[in-house]
PyMOL commands that place a pseudoatom at each C-alpha (Angstrom):
pseudoatom trace, name=CA, resn=UNK, resi=1, chain=A, elem=C, hetatm=0, pos=[88.048, 14.273, -10.089]
pseudoatom trace, name=CA, resn=UNK, resi=2, chain=A, elem=C, hetatm=0, pos=[85.735, 11.319, -10.646]
pseudoatom trace, name=CA, resn=UNK, resi=3, chain=A, elem=C, hetatm=0, pos=[87.349, 7.901, -10.973]
pseudoatom trace, name=CA, resn=UNK, resi=4, chain=A, elem=C, hetatm=0, pos=[85.867, 5.015, -12.923]
pseudoatom trace, name=CA, resn=UNK, resi=5, chain=A, elem=C, hetatm=0, pos=[85.558, 1.323, -12.166]
pseudoatom trace, name=CA, resn=UNK, resi=6, chain=A, elem=C, hetatm=0, pos=[84.536, -1.215, -14.799]
pseudoatom trace, name=CA, resn=UNK, resi=7, chain=A, elem=C, hetatm=0, pos=[82.803, -4.224, -13.215]
pseudoatom trace, name=CA, resn=UNK, resi=8, chain=A, elem=C, hetatm=0, pos=[83.213, -7.098, -15.684]
pseudoatom trace, name=CA, resn=UNK, resi=9, chain=A, elem=C, hetatm=0, pos=[81.426, -10.331, -14.907]
pseudoatom trace, name=CA, resn=UNK, resi=10, chain=A, elem=C, hetatm=0, pos=[78.500, -12.675, -15.402]
pseudoatom trace, name=CA, resn=UNK, resi=11, chain=A, elem=C, hetatm=0, pos=[74.981, -12.889, -13.996]
pseudoatom trace, name=CA, resn=UNK, resi=12, chain=A, elem=C, hetatm=0, pos=[76.095, -12.075, -10.454]
pseudoatom trace, name=CA, resn=UNK, resi=13, chain=A, elem=C, hetatm=0, pos=[77.508, -8.772, -11.707]
pseudoatom trace, name=CA, resn=UNK, resi=14, chain=A, elem=C, hetatm=0, pos=[74.405, -8.290, -13.863]
pseudoatom trace, name=CA, resn=UNK, resi=15, chain=A, elem=C, hetatm=0, pos=[72.351, -8.818, -10.704]
pseudoatom trace, name=CA, resn=UNK, resi=16, chain=A, elem=C, hetatm=0, pos=[70.290, -11.867, -11.554]
pseudoatom trace, name=CA, resn=UNK, resi=17, chain=A, elem=C, hetatm=0, pos=[68.061, -13.151, -8.768]
pseudoatom trace, name=CA, resn=UNK, resi=18, chain=A, elem=C, hetatm=0, pos=[68.329, -16.780, -7.647]
pseudoatom trace, name=CA, resn=UNK, resi=19, chain=A, elem=C, hetatm=0, pos=[66.370, -18.740, -10.232]
pseudoatom trace, name=CA, resn=UNK, resi=20, chain=A, elem=C, hetatm=0, pos=[63.029, -20.352, -9.446]
pseudoatom trace, name=CA, resn=UNK, resi=21, chain=A, elem=C, hetatm=0, pos=[62.980, -22.111, -12.838]
pseudoatom trace, name=CA, resn=UNK, resi=22, chain=A, elem=C, hetatm=0, pos=[65.251, -22.543, -15.835]
pseudoatom trace, name=CA, resn=UNK, resi=23, chain=A, elem=C, hetatm=0, pos=[63.599, -19.629, -17.655]
pseudoatom trace, name=CA, resn=UNK, resi=24, chain=A, elem=C, hetatm=0, pos=[63.664, -17.206, -14.706]
pseudoatom trace, name=CA, resn=UNK, resi=25, chain=A, elem=C, hetatm=0, pos=[65.228, -13.912, -15.849]
pseudoatom trace, name=CA, resn=UNK, resi=26, chain=A, elem=C, hetatm=0, pos=[64.434, -11.640, -12.907]
pseudoatom trace, name=CA, resn=UNK, resi=27, chain=A, elem=C, hetatm=0, pos=[67.006, -8.986, -12.000]
pseudoatom trace, name=CA, resn=UNK, resi=28, chain=A, elem=C, hetatm=0, pos=[67.715, -6.975, -8.875]
pseudoatom trace, name=CA, resn=UNK, resi=29, chain=A, elem=C, hetatm=0, pos=[66.993, -3.265, -9.093]
pseudoatom trace, name=CA, resn=UNK, resi=30, chain=A, elem=C, hetatm=0, pos=[69.985, -0.955, -9.560]
pseudoatom trace, name=CA, resn=UNK, resi=31, chain=A, elem=C, hetatm=0, pos=[70.359, -0.069, -5.882]
pseudoatom trace, name=CA, resn=UNK, resi=32, chain=A, elem=C, hetatm=0, pos=[70.578, -3.746, -4.910]
pseudoatom trace, name=CA, resn=UNK, resi=33, chain=A, elem=C, hetatm=0, pos=[73.278, -4.846, -7.366]
pseudoatom trace, name=CA, resn=UNK, resi=34, chain=A, elem=C, hetatm=0, pos=[76.768, -5.061, -5.909]
pseudoatom trace, name=CA, resn=UNK, resi=35, chain=A, elem=C, hetatm=0, pos=[78.448, -2.621, -8.357]
pseudoatom trace, name=CA, resn=UNK, resi=36, chain=A, elem=C, hetatm=0, pos=[75.879, 0.056, -7.527]
pseudoatom trace, name=CA, resn=UNK, resi=37, chain=A, elem=C, hetatm=0, pos=[76.192, -0.711, -3.811]
pseudoatom trace, name=CA, resn=UNK, resi=38, chain=A, elem=C, hetatm=0, pos=[79.925, -0.115, -4.128]
pseudoatom trace, name=CA, resn=UNK, resi=39, chain=A, elem=C, hetatm=0, pos=[79.355, 3.164, -5.942]
pseudoatom trace, name=CA, resn=UNK, resi=40, chain=A, elem=C, hetatm=0, pos=[76.861, 4.366, -3.342]
pseudoatom trace, name=CA, resn=UNK, resi=41, chain=A, elem=C, hetatm=0, pos=[79.322, 3.569, -0.564]
pseudoatom trace, name=CA, resn=UNK, resi=42, chain=A, elem=C, hetatm=0, pos=[82.196, 5.452, -2.187]
pseudoatom trace, name=CA, resn=UNK, resi=43, chain=A, elem=C, hetatm=0, pos=[82.842, 9.120, -2.830]
pseudoatom trace, name=CA, resn=UNK, resi=44, chain=A, elem=C, hetatm=0, pos=[84.107, 10.194, -6.210]
pseudoatom trace, name=CA, resn=UNK, resi=45, chain=A, elem=C, hetatm=0, pos=[83.691, 6.917, -8.076]
pseudoatom trace, name=CA, resn=UNK, resi=46, chain=A, elem=C, hetatm=0, pos=[81.460, 6.037, -11.018]
pseudoatom trace, name=CA, resn=UNK, resi=47, chain=A, elem=C, hetatm=0, pos=[80.907, 2.309, -11.567]
pseudoatom trace, name=CA, resn=UNK, resi=48, chain=A, elem=C, hetatm=0, pos=[80.220, 0.873, -15.018]
pseudoatom trace, name=CA, resn=UNK, resi=49, chain=A, elem=C, hetatm=0, pos=[78.274, -2.405, -14.983]
pseudoatom trace, name=CA, resn=UNK, resi=50, chain=A, elem=C, hetatm=0, pos=[79.349, -4.989, -17.580]
pseudoatom trace, name=CA, resn=UNK, resi=51, chain=A, elem=C, hetatm=0, pos=[77.657, -8.159, -16.378]
pseudoatom trace, name=CA, resn=UNK, resi=52, chain=A, elem=C, hetatm=0, pos=[76.391, -10.726, -18.903]
pseudoatom trace, name=CA, resn=UNK, resi=53, chain=A, elem=C, hetatm=0, pos=[74.480, -13.806, -17.694]
pseudoatom trace, name=CA, resn=UNK, resi=54, chain=A, elem=C, hetatm=0, pos=[76.220, -16.940, -18.946]
pseudoatom trace, name=CA, resn=UNK, resi=55, chain=A, elem=C, hetatm=0, pos=[79.580, -15.292, -19.620]
pseudoatom trace, name=CA, resn=UNK, resi=56, chain=A, elem=C, hetatm=0, pos=[82.630, -17.563, -19.348]
pseudoatom trace, name=CA, resn=UNK, resi=57, chain=A, elem=C, hetatm=0, pos=[86.304, -16.719, -19.048]
pseudoatom trace, name=CA, resn=UNK, resi=58, chain=A, elem=C, hetatm=0, pos=[87.336, -18.268, -22.348]
pseudoatom trace, name=CA, resn=UNK, resi=59, chain=A, elem=C, hetatm=0, pos=[84.682, -20.478, -23.941]
pseudoatom trace, name=CA, resn=UNK, resi=60, chain=A, elem=C, hetatm=0, pos=[82.272, -20.046, -26.830]
pseudoatom trace, name=CA, resn=UNK, resi=61, chain=A, elem=C, hetatm=0, pos=[79.205, -21.602, -25.223]
pseudoatom trace, name=CA, resn=UNK, resi=62, chain=A, elem=C, hetatm=0, pos=[77.690, -24.265, -27.519]
pseudoatom trace, name=CA, resn=UNK, resi=63, chain=A, elem=C, hetatm=0, pos=[74.231, -23.556, -26.099]
pseudoatom trace, name=CA, resn=UNK, resi=64, chain=A, elem=C, hetatm=0, pos=[74.211, -19.835, -25.278]
pseudoatom trace, name=CA, resn=UNK, resi=65, chain=A, elem=C, hetatm=0, pos=[76.475, -18.631, -28.070]
pseudoatom trace, name=CA, resn=UNK, resi=66, chain=A, elem=C, hetatm=0, pos=[79.996, -17.525, -28.940]
pseudoatom trace, name=CA, resn=UNK, resi=67, chain=A, elem=C, hetatm=0, pos=[79.388, -14.079, -27.444]
pseudoatom trace, name=CA, resn=UNK, resi=68, chain=A, elem=C, hetatm=0, pos=[79.605, -15.655, -23.982]
pseudoatom trace, name=CA, resn=UNK, resi=69, chain=A, elem=C, hetatm=0, pos=[83.388, -15.813, -24.369]
pseudoatom trace, name=CA, resn=UNK, resi=70, chain=A, elem=C, hetatm=0, pos=[84.850, -13.335, -21.896]
pseudoatom trace, name=CA, resn=UNK, resi=71, chain=A, elem=C, hetatm=0, pos=[87.950, -12.756, -23.994]
pseudoatom trace, name=CA, resn=UNK, resi=72, chain=A, elem=C, hetatm=0, pos=[85.858, -11.108, -26.672]
pseudoatom trace, name=CA, resn=UNK, resi=73, chain=A, elem=C, hetatm=0, pos=[83.622, -9.378, -24.154]
pseudoatom trace, name=CA, resn=UNK, resi=74, chain=A, elem=C, hetatm=0, pos=[86.502, -7.835, -22.230]
pseudoatom trace, name=CA, resn=UNK, resi=75, chain=A, elem=C, hetatm=0, pos=[88.057, -6.388, -25.355]
pseudoatom trace, name=CA, resn=UNK, resi=76, chain=A, elem=C, hetatm=0, pos=[84.723, -4.872, -26.351]
pseudoatom trace, name=CA, resn=UNK, resi=77, chain=A, elem=C, hetatm=0, pos=[84.198, -3.447, -22.859]
pseudoatom trace, name=CA, resn=UNK, resi=78, chain=A, elem=C, hetatm=0, pos=[87.678, -1.934, -22.677]
pseudoatom trace, name=CA, resn=UNK, resi=79, chain=A, elem=C, hetatm=0, pos=[87.147, -0.287, -26.055]
pseudoatom trace, name=CA, resn=UNK, resi=80, chain=A, elem=C, hetatm=0, pos=[83.595, 0.865, -25.250]
pseudoatom trace, name=CA, resn=UNK, resi=81, chain=A, elem=C, hetatm=0, pos=[84.371, 2.585, -21.949]
pseudoatom trace, name=CA, resn=UNK, resi=82, chain=A, elem=C, hetatm=0, pos=[87.092, 4.646, -20.465]
pseudoatom trace, name=CA, resn=UNK, resi=83, chain=A, elem=C, hetatm=0, pos=[89.393, 5.824, -19.394]
pseudoatom trace, name=CA, resn=UNK, resi=84, chain=A, elem=C, hetatm=0, pos=[88.998, 3.619, -16.328]
pseudoatom trace, name=CA, resn=UNK, resi=85, chain=A, elem=C, hetatm=0, pos=[91.003, 3.513, -13.109]
pseudoatom trace, name=CA, resn=UNK, resi=86, chain=A, elem=C, hetatm=0, pos=[90.057, 0.020, -11.926]
pseudoatom trace, name=CA, resn=UNK, resi=87, chain=A, elem=C, hetatm=0, pos=[88.845, -3.151, -13.610]
pseudoatom trace, name=CA, resn=UNK, resi=88, chain=A, elem=C, hetatm=0, pos=[87.155, -5.852, -11.556]
pseudoatom trace, name=CA, resn=UNK, resi=89, chain=A, elem=C, hetatm=0, pos=[86.851, -9.342, -13.013]
pseudoatom trace, name=CA, resn=UNK, resi=90, chain=A, elem=C, hetatm=0, pos=[84.486, -11.818, -11.363]
pseudoatom trace, name=CA, resn=UNK, resi=91, chain=A, elem=C, hetatm=0, pos=[84.105, -14.832, -13.623]
pseudoatom trace, name=CA, resn=UNK, resi=92, chain=A, elem=C, hetatm=0, pos=[84.482, -18.591, -13.395]
pseudoatom trace, name=CA, resn=UNK, resi=93, chain=A, elem=C, hetatm=0, pos=[81.078, -19.780, -12.246]
pseudoatom trace, name=CA, resn=UNK, resi=94, chain=A, elem=C, hetatm=0, pos=[79.863, -20.584, -15.763]
pseudoatom trace, name=CA, resn=UNK, resi=95, chain=A, elem=C, hetatm=0, pos=[83.178, -22.271, -16.531]
pseudoatom trace, name=CA, resn=UNK, resi=96, chain=A, elem=C, hetatm=0, pos=[82.120, -24.782, -13.865]
pseudoatom trace, name=CA, resn=UNK, resi=97, chain=A, elem=C, hetatm=0, pos=[79.398, -26.164, -16.144]
pseudoatom trace, name=CA, resn=UNK, resi=98, chain=A, elem=C, hetatm=0, pos=[79.908, -29.833, -16.924]
pseudoatom trace, name=CA, resn=UNK, resi=99, chain=A, elem=C, hetatm=0, pos=[80.149, -29.177, -20.671]
pseudoatom trace, name=CA, resn=UNK, resi=100, chain=A, elem=C, hetatm=0, pos=[83.425, -27.302, -20.142]
pseudoatom trace, name=CA, resn=UNK, resi=101, chain=A, elem=C, hetatm=0, pos=[85.150, -30.160, -18.238]
pseudoatom trace, name=CA, resn=UNK, resi=102, chain=A, elem=C, hetatm=0, pos=[86.209, -27.839, -15.417]
pseudoatom trace, name=CA, resn=UNK, resi=103, chain=A, elem=C, hetatm=0, pos=[89.206, -28.087, -13.129]
pseudoatom trace, name=CA, resn=UNK, resi=104, chain=A, elem=C, hetatm=0, pos=[90.560, -25.338, -10.853]
pseudoatom trace, name=CA, resn=UNK, resi=105, chain=A, elem=C, hetatm=0, pos=[93.610, -25.042, -13.110]
pseudoatom trace, name=CA, resn=UNK, resi=106, chain=A, elem=C, hetatm=0, pos=[91.497, -24.723, -16.251]
pseudoatom trace, name=CA, resn=UNK, resi=107, chain=A, elem=C, hetatm=0, pos=[89.275, -22.020, -14.790]
pseudoatom trace, name=CA, resn=UNK, resi=108, chain=A, elem=C, hetatm=0, pos=[92.318, -20.186, -13.454]
pseudoatom trace, name=CA, resn=UNK, resi=109, chain=A, elem=C, hetatm=0, pos=[93.842, -20.323, -16.930]
pseudoatom trace, name=CA, resn=UNK, resi=110, chain=A, elem=C, hetatm=0, pos=[90.720, -18.654, -18.284]
pseudoatom trace, name=CA, resn=UNK, resi=111, chain=A, elem=C, hetatm=0, pos=[90.955, -15.829, -15.763]
pseudoatom trace, name=CA, resn=UNK, resi=112, chain=A, elem=C, hetatm=0, pos=[94.683, -15.579, -16.467]
pseudoatom trace, name=CA, resn=UNK, resi=113, chain=A, elem=C, hetatm=0, pos=[93.930, -14.878, -20.109]
pseudoatom trace, name=CA, resn=UNK, resi=114, chain=A, elem=C, hetatm=0, pos=[91.652, -12.009, -19.115]
pseudoatom trace, name=CA, resn=UNK, resi=115, chain=A, elem=C, hetatm=0, pos=[94.273, -10.599, -16.766]
pseudoatom trace, name=CA, resn=UNK, resi=116, chain=A, elem=C, hetatm=0, pos=[96.822, -10.734, -19.579]
pseudoatom trace, name=CA, resn=UNK, resi=117, chain=A, elem=C, hetatm=0, pos=[94.453, -8.830, -21.864]
pseudoatom trace, name=CA, resn=UNK, resi=118, chain=A, elem=C, hetatm=0, pos=[93.892, -6.196, -19.171]
pseudoatom trace, name=CA, resn=UNK, resi=119, chain=A, elem=C, hetatm=0, pos=[97.608, -5.780, -18.474]
pseudoatom trace, name=CA, resn=UNK, resi=120, chain=A, elem=C, hetatm=0, pos=[98.583, -5.626, -22.138]
pseudoatom trace, name=CA, resn=UNK, resi=121, chain=A, elem=C, hetatm=0, pos=[100.186, -2.441, -23.416]
pseudoatom trace, name=CA, resn=UNK, resi=122, chain=A, elem=C, hetatm=0, pos=[97.259, -1.955, -25.788]
pseudoatom trace, name=CA, resn=UNK, resi=123, chain=A, elem=C, hetatm=0, pos=[94.740, -1.405, -23.008]
pseudoatom trace, name=CA, resn=UNK, resi=124, chain=A, elem=C, hetatm=0, pos=[96.991, 0.027, -20.328]
pseudoatom trace, name=CA, resn=UNK, resi=125, chain=A, elem=C, hetatm=0, pos=[98.078, 2.753, -22.741]
pseudoatom trace, name=CA, resn=UNK, resi=126, chain=A, elem=C, hetatm=0, pos=[94.541, 3.286, -24.018]
pseudoatom trace, name=CA, resn=UNK, resi=127, chain=A, elem=C, hetatm=0, pos=[93.315, 3.968, -20.467]
pseudoatom trace, name=CA, resn=UNK, resi=128, chain=A, elem=C, hetatm=0, pos=[96.490, 5.669, -19.200]
pseudoatom trace, name=CA, resn=UNK, resi=129, chain=A, elem=C, hetatm=0, pos=[96.977, 2.798, -16.768]
pseudoatom trace, name=CA, resn=UNK, resi=130, chain=A, elem=C, hetatm=0, pos=[94.461, 1.037, -14.517]
pseudoatom trace, name=CA, resn=UNK, resi=131, chain=A, elem=C, hetatm=0, pos=[94.559, -1.490, -11.705]
pseudoatom trace, name=CA, resn=UNK, resi=132, chain=A, elem=C, hetatm=0, pos=[92.971, -4.939, -11.787]
pseudoatom trace, name=CA, resn=UNK, resi=133, chain=A, elem=C, hetatm=0, pos=[91.002, -6.672, -9.044]
pseudoatom trace, name=CA, resn=UNK, resi=134, chain=A, elem=C, hetatm=0, pos=[90.168, -10.346, -9.561]
pseudoatom trace, name=CA, resn=UNK, resi=135, chain=A, elem=C, hetatm=0, pos=[87.193, -11.492, -7.481]
pseudoatom trace, name=CA, resn=UNK, resi=136, chain=A, elem=C, hetatm=0, pos=[86.850, -15.233, -6.996]
pseudoatom trace, name=CA, resn=UNK, resi=137, chain=A, elem=C, hetatm=0, pos=[83.170, -16.266, -7.036]
pseudoatom trace, name=CA, resn=UNK, resi=138, chain=A, elem=C, hetatm=0, pos=[81.885, -18.387, -4.147]
pseudoatom trace, name=CA, resn=UNK, resi=139, chain=A, elem=C, hetatm=0, pos=[81.693, -22.161, -4.554]
pseudoatom trace, name=CA, resn=UNK, resi=140, chain=A, elem=C, hetatm=0, pos=[78.803, -23.635, -6.503]
pseudoatom trace, name=CA, resn=UNK, resi=141, chain=A, elem=C, hetatm=0, pos=[76.081, -25.617, -4.756]
pseudoatom trace, name=CA, resn=UNK, resi=142, chain=A, elem=C, hetatm=0, pos=[74.692, -28.431, -6.874]
pseudoatom trace, name=CA, resn=UNK, resi=143, chain=A, elem=C, hetatm=0, pos=[71.016, -27.833, -6.230]
pseudoatom trace, name=CA, resn=UNK, resi=144, chain=A, elem=C, hetatm=0, pos=[68.009, -26.096, -7.677]
pseudoatom trace, name=CA, resn=UNK, resi=145, chain=A, elem=C, hetatm=0, pos=[66.616, -25.865, -11.213]
pseudoatom trace, name=CA, resn=UNK, resi=146, chain=A, elem=C, hetatm=0, pos=[69.981, -25.632, -13.016]
pseudoatom trace, name=CA, resn=UNK, resi=147, chain=A, elem=C, hetatm=0, pos=[71.942, -28.206, -11.024]
pseudoatom trace, name=CA, resn=UNK, resi=148, chain=A, elem=C, hetatm=0, pos=[72.078, -30.544, -14.021]
pseudoatom trace, name=CA, resn=UNK, resi=149, chain=A, elem=C, hetatm=0, pos=[74.416, -28.119, -15.785]
pseudoatom trace, name=CA, resn=UNK, resi=150, chain=A, elem=C, hetatm=0, pos=[76.852, -28.097, -12.874]
pseudoatom trace, name=CA, resn=UNK, resi=151, chain=A, elem=C, hetatm=0, pos=[77.434, -31.758, -12.042]
pseudoatom trace, name=CA, resn=UNK, resi=152, chain=A, elem=C, hetatm=0, pos=[80.724, -32.011, -10.158]
pseudoatom trace, name=CA, resn=UNK, resi=153, chain=A, elem=C, hetatm=0, pos=[81.048, -28.241, -9.832]
pseudoatom trace, name=CA, resn=UNK, resi=154, chain=A, elem=C, hetatm=0, pos=[80.748, -28.167, -6.053]
pseudoatom trace, name=CA, resn=UNK, resi=155, chain=A, elem=C, hetatm=0, pos=[84.013, -30.018, -5.580]
pseudoatom trace, name=CA, resn=UNK, resi=156, chain=A, elem=C, hetatm=0, pos=[85.861, -28.272, -8.410]
pseudoatom trace, name=CA, resn=UNK, resi=157, chain=A, elem=C, hetatm=0, pos=[84.829, -24.792, -7.294]
pseudoatom trace, name=CA, resn=UNK, resi=158, chain=A, elem=C, hetatm=0, pos=[86.166, -25.394, -3.789]
pseudoatom trace, name=CA, resn=UNK, resi=159, chain=A, elem=C, hetatm=0, pos=[89.652, -25.429, -5.264]
pseudoatom trace, name=CA, resn=UNK, resi=160, chain=A, elem=C, hetatm=0, pos=[89.374, -22.244, -7.291]
pseudoatom trace, name=CA, resn=UNK, resi=161, chain=A, elem=C, hetatm=0, pos=[90.187, -19.569, -4.693]
pseudoatom trace, name=CA, resn=UNK, resi=162, chain=A, elem=C, hetatm=0, pos=[93.702, -20.780, -3.772]
pseudoatom trace, name=CA, resn=UNK, resi=163, chain=A, elem=C, hetatm=0, pos=[94.601, -21.292, -7.427]
pseudoatom trace, name=CA, resn=UNK, resi=164, chain=A, elem=C, hetatm=0, pos=[93.374, -17.832, -8.403]
pseudoatom trace, name=CA, resn=UNK, resi=165, chain=A, elem=C, hetatm=0, pos=[95.038, -16.192, -5.428]
pseudoatom trace, name=CA, resn=UNK, resi=166, chain=A, elem=C, hetatm=0, pos=[98.397, -17.710, -6.347]
pseudoatom trace, name=CA, resn=UNK, resi=167, chain=A, elem=C, hetatm=0, pos=[98.080, -16.522, -9.932]
pseudoatom trace, name=CA, resn=UNK, resi=168, chain=A, elem=C, hetatm=0, pos=[97.111, -13.000, -8.892]
pseudoatom trace, name=CA, resn=UNK, resi=169, chain=A, elem=C, hetatm=0, pos=[100.111, -12.823, -6.575]
pseudoatom trace, name=CA, resn=UNK, resi=170, chain=A, elem=C, hetatm=0, pos=[102.389, -13.901, -9.417]
pseudoatom trace, name=CA, resn=UNK, resi=171, chain=A, elem=C, hetatm=0, pos=[100.910, -11.297, -11.778]
pseudoatom trace, name=CA, resn=UNK, resi=172, chain=A, elem=C, hetatm=0, pos=[100.830, -8.607, -9.085]
pseudoatom trace, name=CA, resn=UNK, resi=173, chain=A, elem=C, hetatm=0, pos=[97.123, -7.880, -9.402]
pseudoatom trace, name=CA, resn=UNK, resi=174, chain=A, elem=C, hetatm=0, pos=[94.651, -7.537, -6.560]
pseudoatom trace, name=CA, resn=UNK, resi=175, chain=A, elem=C, hetatm=0, pos=[92.581, -10.481, -5.310]
pseudoatom trace, name=CA, resn=UNK, resi=176, chain=A, elem=C, hetatm=0, pos=[89.379, -10.798, -3.302]
pseudoatom trace, name=CA, resn=UNK, resi=177, chain=A, elem=C, hetatm=0, pos=[87.730, -14.087, -2.351]
pseudoatom trace, name=CA, resn=UNK, resi=178, chain=A, elem=C, hetatm=0, pos=[83.980, -13.455, -2.495]
pseudoatom trace, name=CA, resn=UNK, resi=179, chain=A, elem=C, hetatm=0, pos=[83.448, -16.878, -0.958]
pseudoatom trace, name=CA, resn=UNK, resi=180, chain=A, elem=C, hetatm=0, pos=[84.642, -15.443, 2.350]
pseudoatom trace, name=CA, resn=UNK, resi=181, chain=A, elem=C, hetatm=0, pos=[81.822, -12.892, 2.213]
pseudoatom trace, name=CA, resn=UNK, resi=182, chain=A, elem=C, hetatm=0, pos=[79.011, -14.413, 0.172]
pseudoatom trace, name=CA, resn=UNK, resi=183, chain=A, elem=C, hetatm=0, pos=[77.491, -17.847, -0.256]
pseudoatom trace, name=CA, resn=UNK, resi=184, chain=A, elem=C, hetatm=0, pos=[75.699, -19.071, -3.347]
pseudoatom trace, name=CA, resn=UNK, resi=185, chain=A, elem=C, hetatm=0, pos=[71.942, -19.171, -2.882]
pseudoatom trace, name=CA, resn=UNK, resi=186, chain=A, elem=C, hetatm=0, pos=[70.430, -22.462, -1.802]
pseudoatom trace, name=CA, resn=UNK, resi=187, chain=A, elem=C, hetatm=0, pos=[67.640, -21.710, -4.280]
pseudoatom trace, name=CA, resn=UNK, resi=188, chain=A, elem=C, hetatm=0, pos=[69.738, -22.322, -7.401]
pseudoatom trace, name=CA, resn=UNK, resi=189, chain=A, elem=C, hetatm=0, pos=[73.294, -22.894, -6.199]
pseudoatom trace, name=CA, resn=UNK, resi=190, chain=A, elem=C, hetatm=0, pos=[75.027, -20.104, -8.136]
pseudoatom trace, name=CA, resn=UNK, resi=191, chain=A, elem=C, hetatm=0, pos=[73.407, -16.698, -7.670]
pseudoatom trace, name=CA, resn=UNK, resi=192, chain=A, elem=C, hetatm=0, pos=[73.544, -14.251, -4.760]
pseudoatom trace, name=CA, resn=UNK, resi=193, chain=A, elem=C, hetatm=0, pos=[70.763, -13.399, -2.355]
pseudoatom trace, name=CA, resn=UNK, resi=194, chain=A, elem=C, hetatm=0, pos=[70.170, -9.688, -1.633]
pseudoatom trace, name=CA, resn=UNK, resi=195, chain=A, elem=C, hetatm=0, pos=[72.408, -9.687, 1.433]
pseudoatom trace, name=CA, resn=UNK, resi=196, chain=A, elem=C, hetatm=0, pos=[75.177, -11.237, -0.647]
pseudoatom trace, name=CA, resn=UNK, resi=197, chain=A, elem=C, hetatm=0, pos=[74.972, -8.514, -3.269]
pseudoatom trace, name=CA, resn=UNK, resi=198, chain=A, elem=C, hetatm=0, pos=[75.213, -5.888, -0.544]
pseudoatom trace, name=CA, resn=UNK, resi=199, chain=A, elem=C, hetatm=0, pos=[78.066, -7.591, 1.289]
pseudoatom trace, name=CA, resn=UNK, resi=200, chain=A, elem=C, hetatm=0, pos=[80.158, -7.859, -1.854]
pseudoatom trace, name=CA, resn=UNK, resi=201, chain=A, elem=C, hetatm=0, pos=[79.485, -4.267, -2.871]
pseudoatom trace, name=CA, resn=UNK, resi=202, chain=A, elem=C, hetatm=0, pos=[80.530, -3.002, 0.538]
pseudoatom trace, name=CA, resn=UNK, resi=203, chain=A, elem=C, hetatm=0, pos=[83.652, -5.187, 0.512]
pseudoatom trace, name=CA, resn=UNK, resi=204, chain=A, elem=C, hetatm=0, pos=[84.712, -3.904, -2.906]
pseudoatom trace, name=CA, resn=UNK, resi=205, chain=A, elem=C, hetatm=0, pos=[84.113, -0.340, -1.744]
pseudoatom trace, name=CA, resn=UNK, resi=206, chain=A, elem=C, hetatm=0, pos=[86.303, -1.015, 1.275]
pseudoatom trace, name=CA, resn=UNK, resi=207, chain=A, elem=C, hetatm=0, pos=[89.025, -2.385, -0.951]
pseudoatom trace, name=CA, resn=UNK, resi=208, chain=A, elem=C, hetatm=0, pos=[88.896, 0.674, -3.206]
pseudoatom trace, name=CA, resn=UNK, resi=209, chain=A, elem=C, hetatm=0, pos=[89.023, 3.036, -0.240]
pseudoatom trace, name=CA, resn=UNK, resi=210, chain=A, elem=C, hetatm=0, pos=[92.224, 1.346, 0.898]
pseudoatom trace, name=CA, resn=UNK, resi=211, chain=A, elem=C, hetatm=0, pos=[93.992, 1.817, -2.454]
for i in range(1, 211): cmd.bond("trace and resi %d" % i, "trace and resi %d" % (i + 1))
show_as sticks, trace
zoom trace
């Protein structure tokens, strides 16, 4: 029987290439995006891609729009797809933008809200139960064409993984630190290079195989 994974995230789940300019919207082909890499590595799994560039954990973005709020997006995704067996959440990079006054605790709180939505009776019953894997994005590098949006993010993002890991342990959901596998591109400081997309996809597939 086929199992289903919903990959919920931002531009790194969408598969955006490292940006050469602020209006660069290039995207990796399907076979090079980490959710599809995971699917190709696994037997019996179908992966649903729900990556939106600019998505945050909890904020209506004053520039990009209210639809960037992950709380709304996750509810829509969980009602649009299913039943699923596993939800992956990889968000937090866009929360590191200066306009959101980021701290590790604040970003963790945003992810915590998404975990609470996922674990709520409403969605667990709707999908007949599913597991949750929180993936911590790698630290931000303050360089490239969008560095002005991420002033101070390099230091803040270094503290995110331990805070997220502690929360996931408390909530008894799975945790993976992508920063141990992937580095943000030196081209723009936030997106993955092709080898990073592949490494993460293979790591997620390995995690799923061990379930």
